[in-house]
C-alpha positions in Angstrom: 177.7 31.4 194.4 175.0 31.8 191.5 174.1 36.0 190.5 170.8 36.5 190.0 170.2 39.0 187.2 167.3 41.4 187.3 164.6 40.3 184.9 162.4 42.5 182.8 159.2 42.5 184.9 155.2 43.8 183.1 155.5 46.6 185.5 158.7 47.6 183.8 156.6 48.2 180.5 155.3 51.1 182.0 158.4 52.6 183.6 161.4 51.4 181.3 163.2 52.4 178.2 164.4 50.0 176.1 167.3 50.2 174.4 168.3 48.3 171.0 170.9 47.2 169.0 170.6 48.4 165.2 170.9 45.6 163.1 168.9 45.9 159.8 168.2 49.6 160.1 164.8 50.3 157.9 163.5 47.2 159.5 164.3 48.1 162.9 163.3 51.5 162.2 159.4 50.3 161.5 159.7 47.5 164.4 160.1 50.6 167.0 156.3 51.5 165.6 155.4 48.1 166.5 157.1 48.0 170.3 155.3 51.1 170.6 151.8 50.4 170.0 152.1 47.7 172.0 153.3 49.8 174.9 156.7 49.5 174.9 159.1 52.8 175.3 161.9 52.2 173.0 164.9 53.6 171.1 167.1 52.1 168.1 170.9 52.6 169.5 173.1 54.4 166.7 176.3 54.9 168.3 179.2 53.2 166.1 182.8 53.1 165.8 185.6 51.7 166.6 185.3 52.8 170.3 182.0 50.7 170.7 183.9 47.5 169.7 186.7 47.9 171.9 184.9 48.4 174.7 183.0 45.4 173.7 186.7 44.0 174.0 186.7 45.1 177.5 184.0 43.2 178.6 183.8 39.7 176.3 187.1 37.7 175.1 187.8 38.1 171.7 187.5 34.6 171.0 183.5 35.3 171.5 181.6 35.5 168.2 182.0 39.0 167.2 178.2 40.5 166.6 177.9 39.6 170.2 181.1 41.2 171.3 179.9 44.8 169.6 176.1 44.6 171.0 177.9 44.5 174.1 180.0 47.6 173.6 176.9 49.5 171.9 175.4 49.1 175.0 177.6 50.0 177.3 178.9 52.5 175.1 175.3 54.6 175.4 174.8 53.1 179.4 178.1 55.6 179.7 176.6 58.4 178.0 174.7 59.9 180.7 172.0 59.7 178.3 169.5 57.6 180.4 168.4 57.0 183.7 169.9 54.1 184.8 167.5 53.0 187.4 164.6 53.0 184.1 166.6 51.7 181.3 166.2 47.8 179.8 168.2 46.7 177.1 166.6 43.9 174.5 168.3 41.3 172.8 167.2 38.6 169.7 168.0 35.2 170.5 168.0 32.2 168.0 167.7 29.6 169.8 169.4 27.3 167.9 173.0 25.9 168.4 175.0 29.2 167.2 176.5 30.9 169.8 174.0 33.8 169.7 171.4 32.1 171.8 174.2 32.9 174.4 174.7 36.0 173.7 172.0 37.1 176.7 174.2 35.8 179.2 177.0 37.1 177.9 175.7 40.4 177.8 174.3 40.0 181.9 178.0 39.4 183.1 179.0 42.2 181.3 177.0 44.5 182.7 178.1 43.5 186.6 181.4 44.1 185.6 180.8 47.5 184.3 179.2 48.5 187.9 175.3 48.5 186.1 173.7 45.4 187.8 170.4 47.1 188.1 169.8 47.0 184.1 167.3 44.6 183.4 167.8 42.6 180.0 164.8 41.4 177.7 165.2 38.4 175.3 163.1 38.6 172.2 162.7 35.3 170.6 161.1 32.9 168.8 161.9 29.9 170.6 160.3 30.0 173.7 163.7 30.8 175.6 163.0 33.1 178.6 160.0 32.0 179.8 159.8 34.7 182.9 160.6 37.4 181.2 157.9 40.6 181.1 158.5 41.0 177.7 156.8 38.2 175.8 156.2 37.9 171.7 152.7 37.0 171.8 150.5 37.2 168.7 149.9 40.9 167.9 153.5 41.9 168.0 154.4 38.9 166.4 151.9 40.1 163.8 153.1 43.3 163.7 156.8 42.5 163.5 156.1 40.1 160.6 154.8 43.7 158.8 157.6 45.6 159.6 160.3 42.7 158.2 157.8 42.4 155.0 157.4 46.5 154.5 161.5 46.7 155.5 162.4 44.6 153.0 160.3 45.7 150.1 161.4 49.3 150.7 165.1 48.5 150.8 165.1 46.0 147.4 163.5 49.0 145.5 165.9 52.1 147.2 168.9 49.4 146.4 167.8 49.1 142.7 166.7 53.0 142.2 169.4 55.1 144.3 173.0 54.6 142.0 170.8 55.8 139.1 168.5 58.2 140.4 168.9 61.8 138.7 168.0 64.0 141.8 170.9 61.7 144.5 168.5 61.3 147.8 165.7 60.8 146.3 165.1 57.0 146.9 166.2 57.3 150.7 163.4 60.6 150.7 160.7 58.1 149.5 161.9 55.7 152.0 161.6 57.7 155.3 158.1 59.2 154.0 156.7 55.0 153.8 158.1 54.8 157.0 156.2 57.5 158.8 153.1 56.2 156.5 153.5 52.7 158.0 154.6 53.7 161.4 151.1 56.2 161.9 149.4 53.0 161.0 151.0 51.0 163.5 150.5 53.1 165.9 146.8 53.1 165.2 146.8 49.8 165.0 146.5 49.0 160.7 148.5 48.3 158.7 149.8 44.5 159.9 147.3 42.4 158.4 148.1 40.4 155.3 145.0 41.5 153.6 146.2 45.3 154.2 149.8 44.7 153.2 148.8 43.0 149.7 146.8 46.5 149.4 149.9 48.1 150.0 152.4 46.8 148.1 151.5 48.2 144.8 151.4 51.6 146.4 154.6 51.8 147.9 156.4 50.3 144.3 154.3 52.9 142.1 155.9 55.7 144.0 159.5 54.2 143.7 159.2 53.4 140.0 158.1 57.1 139.1 161.2 58.2 140.9 163.9 60.4 137.5 166.4 57.7 137.0 168.7 57.3 134.5 170.0 53.4 133.8 173.5 53.0 132.9 175.8 49.3 133.3 176.7 49.5 137.1 178.5 46.1 138.8 175.7 44.5 140.3 177.0 43.3 144.2 175.1 40.9 146.3 175.5 40.4 149.9 175.4 37.9 152.0 176.7 36.3 155.5 176.1 35.8 159.3 172.7 38.0 160.3 174.2 40.4 162.4 177.7 41.4 160.0 175.6 40.6 156.7 172.9 43.8 157.8 174.6 46.2 160.4 176.9 48.9 159.6 178.4 48.6 163.0 179.5 44.9 162.0 180.3 45.4 158.2 181.8 49.2 159.1 179.2 50.6 156.4 180.0 48.1 153.3 176.7 49.1 151.8 177.6 52.7 151.4 181.2 51.6 150.8 180.2 50.0 147.9 177.4 52.3 146.7 181.2 55.0 146.6 182.6 52.4 144.1 179.4 53.1 141.9 177.7 49.2 142.2 174.0 48.1 142.8 173.4 46.6 146.0 171.2 43.7 146.8 170.6 42.2 150.6 168.4 39.3 150.3 165.7 40.1 152.9 165.6 39.4 156.5 162.1 37.5 156.0 164.1 34.9 154.1 166.4 34.2 157.2 163.1 34.4 159.6 161.4 31.7 157.1 164.3 29.9 157.2 164.3 29.3 160.8 160.9 28.6 160.7 161.5 25.9 158.0 164.3 23.9 160.3 161.5 23.4 163.0 160.0 21.1 160.5 162.6 19.9 158.9 163.6 18.4 162.3 160.7 16.1 162.4 161.5 15.3 158.6 165.1 14.3 159.9 164.7 13.0 162.8 161.2 12.4 163.5 159.0 13.7 166.4 156.7 16.1 167.1 154.6 16.1 163.8 152.2 18.9 165.0 154.9 21.4 165.0 155.5 20.4 161.8 152.3 20.5 160.3 151.7 24.3 162.0 155.3 25.6 160.6 153.7 24.3 157.4 150.7 26.1 157.9 153.0 29.4 158.9 155.3 29.1 155.8 151.9 29.1 153.6 150.8 32.1 155.4 154.1 33.9 155.0 154.3 32.6 151.0 151.0 34.2 150.0 152.3 37.8 151.8 155.2 37.3 150.1 154.5 36.3 146.6 152.0 39.3 147.0 155.4 41.8 148.1 157.6 40.5 144.8 154.7 40.1 142.3 154.3 44.1 142.9 157.8 44.6 143.2 158.2 43.3 139.9 155.0 44.8 138.0 156.8 47.9 138.5 159.6 46.8 136.5 162.0 45.7 139.4 163.9 42.7 140.0 162.6 40.9 142.3 163.9 37.6 143.9 161.9 34.0 143.7 159.9 32.9 146.6 161.1 31.1 150.1 159.8 27.9 148.9 161.5 28.1 145.6 164.8 29.1 147.4 164.6 25.9 149.4 165.4 23.8 146.3 168.4 25.9 144.8 170.8 24.5 147.6 169.8 20.2 146.5 173.0 18.7 144.8 174.7 21.5 146.8 174.4 21.5 150.2 172.1 19.2 152.2 169.4 20.8 154.1 170.1 19.1 157.1 172.9 21.6 157.2 171.4 24.5 159.7 173.9 25.5 162.2 173.7 29.5 162.1 173.2 30.7 158.6 173.3 27.0 157.1 172.3 25.8 153.4 170.4 29.4 153.3 173.6 31.2 152.9 174.6 29.1 149.6 171.0 29.2 148.8 171.0 32.8 148.6 174.8 33.1 146.6 173.1 31.1 143.9 169.9 32.9 144.1 171.8 36.0 143.7 174.0 34.8 140.5 171.3 33.7 138.6 169.5 36.7 139.5 172.2 38.6 137.9 174.3 39.8 141.0 176.9 37.1 140.3 179.7 39.1 142.5 178.9 38.9 145.9 180.8 39.6 149.4 180.3 36.8 151.7 180.3 39.2 155.3 181.4 36.8 158.6 182.8 37.0 161.6 186.5 35.5 161.9 186.0 31.7 163.7 182.0 31.9 163.1 182.3 28.0 161.9 179.1 27.2 160.5 179.6 30.5 157.9 182.9 29.6 156.9 181.6 26.1 155.8 178.4 27.4 154.3 179.6 30.1 153.1 183.1 30.3 152.3 182.9 26.3 152.1 181.0 26.7 149.1 182.5 29.1 147.0 184.5 26.3 144.9 181.4 24.8 143.9 179.4 27.3 143.0 182.3 29.0 140.4 181.9 25.2 139.2 178.3 25.5 138.7 178.1 28.9 137.6 181.8 30.5 136.1 180.6 34.0 136.4 180.5 33.7 140.1 182.5 36.4 141.8 182.5 35.7 145.4 185.2 37.1 148.1 184.7 35.9 151.8 185.4 38.8 154.3 186.3 38.3 157.5 184.9 40.6 160.0 186.5 40.8 163.8 188.4 43.5 166.1 191.8 42.8 164.2 190.5 43.2 160.6 191.5 46.8 159.3 188.9 48.2 157.3 191.6 49.0 154.8 192.3 45.2 154.5 188.5 44.5 154.6 187.9 47.3 151.4 191.6 46.4 149.5 189.8 42.6 149.1 186.0 44.0 148.2 188.2 46.4 145.4 190.1 43.6 144.3 186.9 41.4 143.3 185.0 44.7 142.1 188.1 45.3 139.6 187.2 41.6 137.9 184.0 42.9 137.7 184.5 45.9 136.1 186.4 44.3 132.8 183.8 41.7 133.0 181.0 44.4 132.8 183.5 46.1 130.3 183.7 43.7 128.3 181.0 40.7 128.1 181.7 39.5 125.1 184.5 37.7 127.4 182.5 36.5 130.3 181.5 32.9 130.1 177.3 32.2 129.9 176.0 30.8 133.1 175.2 27.6 132.2 174.6 24.5 135.1 176.1 21.5 134.7 173.7 18.6 133.8 172.1 16.5 136.5 174.5 13.8 135.4 177.7 16.1 135.5 176.3 17.4 139.1 175.9 13.6 140.0 179.6 12.9 139.1 180.8 15.7 140.8 182.2 18.9 139.8 185.5 20.6 139.3 186.4 22.6 141.5 187.9 26.1 140.3 190.0 28.8 141.6 190.9 29.5 145.3 189.0 31.6 148.0 
């Protein structure tokens, strides 16, 4: 007998509080304001810890993708807390719409809610792929534009904060300025302002200049980049607070922006037409959307660079980086983007990389761990360690593996003369195949 799960209806917009699992902390704090401007009442969940994972295991098979297990555990833990009116609470979950198992999280969540005794809780889908067409929660154009602004602003705040926090003279200055700007941008969003391309391009230099004047003392630090599966990469719950650990080890940490993943998803829709044919109008539309995003992105990166900070290349340049290493047709999960981000980080002066991936996430093992030797062959300074995250992996083991990577990084930092120069292979060498170096 088919079970009819409750849907999020348009009427619930006025009566229900929507719980949202936390992933990219800064970006999601801003997204909350955008949702509130559109009339939704919502709360970003902050409940973390091993109890959340254990609760997820109770309702989700342990072979299921680790992020699904955590998100479902976080939701049920929140519902168990007694803080919410269960007859007026809804859940919001994202769906990528691709071949990744993430698109099925919503079905697993609905089944888990019934098992946990919450069959009345509706689940809304946040997606850009036309899934859940009968849902009362829709990503319409106004909300989409505000979400884009939240991601750009969040990416910029994170990039600036992460380049200042390890060097600031007064600990906490960068975090306090992030909070200040989130409050300012939030007030603007609630007033229906701050999210047009023109307003963003005006605001980016203002943000960069305020971060640039924070008192700081630059000293040599190990620079670490973090790539991986989208949830485990950003979520403190998913990666056992990886950023906090790396900073406690004296590192400067670089997380490639969330907008890169959004552009990657858009680009892949157009790339399907290039690879397989089909709807030419879709290809035209995705190209125009990427052009619009590119204009905003370049303005943001220029503001960061002009203020004296490191800024990566725009997405349209990132597309070129994996050529000769991995096909742009490898687009399950984080696909070619993960490889491209590792190359970008090494070229940008962040040769020490943590590749965070859920255990058993096949696409990420191929495009992440599987590309390590190739990248090392192209860039001898690349110091990459893949780290698996799943319920059975202990935090101590994960941190010990990262410490081994950091030991190599610190030795190179102390003895730069012993560090090999970054020298990409020639086109002839690349065509002939690069030798593998080391093991992962």
